[in-house]
C-alpha positions in Angstrom: 0.1 0.0 0.1 2.8 2.4 1.0 4.8 1.3 -2.3 1.4 2.3 -4.1 1.2 5.7 -2.5 4.8 6.9 -3.6 4.1 5.8 -7.3 1.0 7.9 -6.9 3.3 10.2 -5.9 6.0 10.2 -8.3 3.3 10.1 -10.7 1.6 13.5 -9.9 4.6 15.0 -9.8 5.7 14.1 -13.2 2.4 14.7 -14.6 2.8 18.0 -13.0 6.4 18.8 -14.6 5.2 17.3 -17.8 2.2 20.2 -17.6 4.9 22.8 -17.1 7.0 21.6 -19.8 4.2 21.6 -22.2 3.3 25.3 -20.9 6.4 26.6 -21.6 6.5 25.1 -24.5 3.0 26.8 -25.3 3.9 29.7 -24.3 7.1 29.9 -26.5 5.6 29.0 -29.5 2.6 31.7 -29.1 5.6 34.5 -28.5 7.8 32.9 -31.5 4.2 33.5 -33.9 3.6 36.5 -32.2 7.1 37.9 -33.1 6.6 36.5 -36.9 3.2 38.7 -37.2 5.2 41.3 -35.6 7.6 41.2 -38.2 5.6 40.4 -41.3 3.6 43.4 -40.1 7.0 45.5 -40.1 8.0 44.0 -43.6 4.3 44.9 -44.9 4.6 48.3 -43.9 7.8 48.9 -44.7 6.6 47.4 -48.6 3.6 49.6 -48.3 5.7 53.0 -47.5 8.6 51.8 -50.4 5.5 51.2 -52.7 3.9 54.8 -51.9 7.6 56.6 -52.4 8.1 54.2 -55.5 4.3 55.7 -56.8 4.8 59.3 -54.9 8.2 59.2 -57.2 6.7 58.2 -60.6 3.8 60.7 -60.4 6.4 63.1 -59.9 8.1 62.5 -62.7 5.3 62.2 -65.0 4.0 65.5 -63.8 7.2 67.1 -64.1 7.1 65.5 -67.9 3.4 66.5 -69.1 3.6 69.3 -67.6 4.1 72.8 -69.7 4.4 75.7 -69.1 2.5 78.6 -70.4 4.5 80.7 -71.3 6.7 77.8 -73.5 3.4 77.2 -75.3 2.9 80.9 -75.9 5.8 81.9 -77.4 6.2 78.6 -79.5 3.8 77.5 -82.4 0.6 76.7 -80.0 -1.5 76.4 -82.3 0.3 73.6 -84.3 1.7 71.9 -80.6 -0.7 69.3 -79.6 2.2 67.3 -77.1 3.7 69.0 -74.4 7.4 68.6 -74.9 9.3 67.1 -71.9 11.9 68.6 -69.4 15.4 68.7 -71.2 13.6 69.1 -74.8 11.5 71.9 -73.9 14.4 73.7 -72.4 16.2 73.2 -75.9 13.4 74.2 -78.2 13.2 77.6 -75.6 16.5 78.1 -76.2 16.4 77.3 -80.3 13.0 79.6 -80.1 15.4 82.6 -78.7 18.1 81.9 -81.2 15.8 81.7 -84.1 14.3 85.1 -82.9 17.4 86.9 -82.6 18.4 85.9 -85.9 15.8 86.0 -88.0 15.7 89.8 -89.0 14.5 90.1 -92.9 16.7 91.4 -95.6 13.9 94.1 -95.7 14.3 95.0 -91.9 17.6 95.4 -92.5 17.0 97.6 -95.3 14.9 99.6 -92.9 17.6 100.2 -90.2 20.6 100.7 -92.6 17.7 104.0 -94.1 17.1 105.3 -90.6 20.8 106.5 -90.2 21.4 107.8 -93.7 21.1 112.0 -93.9 18.4 113.3 -95.9 20.6 116.3 -97.5 24.0 116.8 -97.9 25.5 118.8 -95.3 24.4 122.9 -95.8 21.6 121.8 -98.0 19.1 124.5 -98.8 15.3 124.4 -100.8 14.8 127.7 -102.5 11.2 128.2 -103.4 11.2 129.1 -106.8 8.9 132.4 -108.3 6.7 131.6 -111.4 8.9 133.4 -113.0 12.0 131.6 -112.2 10.6 128.2 -112.0 12.0 127.1 -115.4 15.2 126.9 -114.1 16.9 123.8 -114.7 17.9 121.6 -111.7 21.1 119.9 -111.6 20.6 116.2 -111.1 22.2 114.4 -107.9 20.1 113.8 -104.8 23.3 115.6 -102.6 22.4 119.4 -104.5 23.6 122.2 -102.7 20.1 123.9 -103.8 17.0 122.2 -103.9 14.3 123.0 -105.9 10.5 123.1 -104.7 8.3 125.1 -105.7 6.0 125.5 -102.8 5.9 125.4 -99.4 5.0 121.2 -98.9 2.3 120.7 -95.9 3.2 117.4 -94.1 0.0 115.8 -93.2 -0.6 111.9 -91.5 -2.9 109.4 -92.6 -3.6 106.1 -91.5 -0.9 103.5 -91.4 -0.6 101.3 -95.0 -0.2 97.6 -94.5 1.6 96.1 -97.4 3.1 92.4 -98.2 6.9 91.5 -98.6 6.2 91.7 -102.1 4.6 94.9 -102.6 6.9 96.7 -100.1 10.3 95.3 -102.3 8.0 96.8 -105.4 7.5 100.2 -104.0 11.2 100.5 -102.8 12.6 99.6 -106.5 9.9 101.6 -108.4 10.7 104.9 -106.0 14.0 104.3 -106.2 14.6 103.5 -110.2 11.9 106.4 -110.6 13.5 109.3 -108.9 17.1 108.1 -108.8 18.6 111.7 -108.3 16.0 113.2 -106.4 16.2 114.4 -103.2 14.2 113.0 -100.2 11.2 115.0 -100.2 10.9 114.1 -104.0 11.1 110.5 -103.3 8.2 110.8 -100.2 6.0 112.3 -102.7 6.8 109.7 -105.6 5.6 107.2 -103.1 2.6 108.8 -101.9 1.5 109.2 -105.5 0.8 105.4 -105.4 -0.7 105.2 -102.2 -3.4 108.0 -103.4 -3.7 105.9 -106.4 -4.3 102.9 -103.6 -7.1 104.6 -101.7 -8.1 106.9 -104.4 -9.6 109.6 -102.7 -10.9 111.1 -105.5 -13.2 107.6 -106.4 -12.2 108.0 -110.1 -11.9 104.2 -110.3 -8.9 104.1 -112.8 -6.6 102.6 -110.2 -6.2 98.7 -109.9 -7.5 97.1 -106.0 -3.6 96.6 -105.2 -0.7 98.5 -104.7 1.8 95.9 -106.9 -1.1 96.5 -109.5 -0.6 99.9 -109.5 3.0 99.9 -109.8 3.0 97.2 -112.6 -0.2 98.9 -114.7 0.3 99.3 -117.9 2.3 102.9 -119.3 2.5 104.2 -116.1 6.0 103.5 -114.5 8.4 103.8 -117.3 11.5 102.1 -115.4 9.4 98.5 -115.5 10.5 98.9 -119.2 14.0 99.8 -118.5 16.7 97.6 -119.6 18.8 98.2 -116.0 14.7 97.7 -114.1 15.9 93.8 -113.7 19.5 95.1 -112.4 17.8 97.1 -109.3 15.5 94.4 -108.7 18.4 92.0 -108.3 20.5 94.7 -106.2 17.6 94.4 -103.8 17.5 90.7 -103.6 21.1 90.5 -103.4 21.7 93.2 -100.3 23.5 95.2 -102.2 20.5 98.3 -102.0 22.7 100.0 -99.9 24.1 103.2 -101.5 22.9 106.5 -100.4 19.7 107.1 -103.0 18.7 103.0 -102.5 18.5 104.1 -98.7 16.9 107.2 -99.4 14.0 105.5 -101.3 13.9 103.2 -98.6 13.4 105.7 -96.2 10.8 107.6 -98.0 8.9 104.5 -98.5 8.6 103.5 -95.1 7.5 106.9 -94.2 5.2 107.1 -96.8 4.1 103.8 -95.6 4.0 104.9 -91.7 1.4 107.6 -92.7 3.8 110.9 -93.7 2.3 112.9 -96.8 4.1 115.8 -98.5 1.4 116.0 -101.7 -1.9 116.0 -100.2 -4.0 114.0 -102.5 -2.2 114.3 -105.7 -2.1 111.3 -107.8 -0.1 112.2 -111.1 3.7 113.1 -111.8 6.2 113.4 -114.4 9.5 114.9 -115.7 8.9 118.8 -114.8 10.0 119.6 -118.5 7.0 117.2 -120.2 4.3 118.4 -117.7 4.9 122.1 -117.0 3.0 123.7 -119.8 -0.1 121.6 -119.2 -3.0 122.8 -116.9 -2.4 120.5 -114.4 -4.4 121.0 -110.9 -2.7 122.3 -108.1 0.8 121.0 -109.6 4.1 121.2 -107.7 7.5 121.3 -108.2 9.8 119.1 -106.3 13.6 119.3 -108.2 12.9 117.7 -111.7 9.4 116.5 -111.5 6.1 117.6 -111.0 3.3 116.9 -109.2 -0.2 117.6 -109.9 -4.3 116.4 -108.8 -7.0 115.0 -111.1 -10.2 116.5 -111.8 -13.0 114.2 -112.0 
């Protein structure tokens, strides 16, 4: 009986130890599982943060690549652009456009810049008002005369600016130079205004074509177009050789006339003075070797 009691006591002790061991093992397993879950959660959070960071980076890059500054579009060819260029390309394009704008001055504009510095008269030149008695006194050829003949005081008036095409500007400059080659600035300005007066047709006579180019090339009006040296004049203009003082005076006169400066009112006719002096023209005025007049419709 005593031996059985001892065995029962040892058995309880052993079972207790086993229970304790099982409890410890369970606690250890639970801790290990908990740690694994915590680690997985941390890794998942880290992964999520990395993905968020990558997503932000990609979004930022996409925004910087696809956003196009309003200023760049406005300064470029906004009508023809359908896609915005990316970063470095936009910068290169802007630099290229800036360079192009700086160096794209047209030949016509370069002539205008040169003409701004040409003197209107030779140093010491005077303008003489000739009396009716002496008006037939001959004028010497050349635009740099000391004695410029103008038969009456010219009134300068201003009209609206006249817009012309590049082609019309070229023909205007060439024909005014050729028709008034040896004339002073006042004569060149008057000749340019004759063409503009015909264009605006203040007298409503309907004698003139509708465009400035057609007026210049109207049959029987300007002898320069039939002259053997006319093509040389046009070639000089096209080749950048329209740079003598007389060339530049013609350019300045045309530019001033187009800007609205008018020194002959509504006169629409002009020709060599000695061919017209005995005709009963209306409101004639002589400028050097040419006579300018109005018409009666």
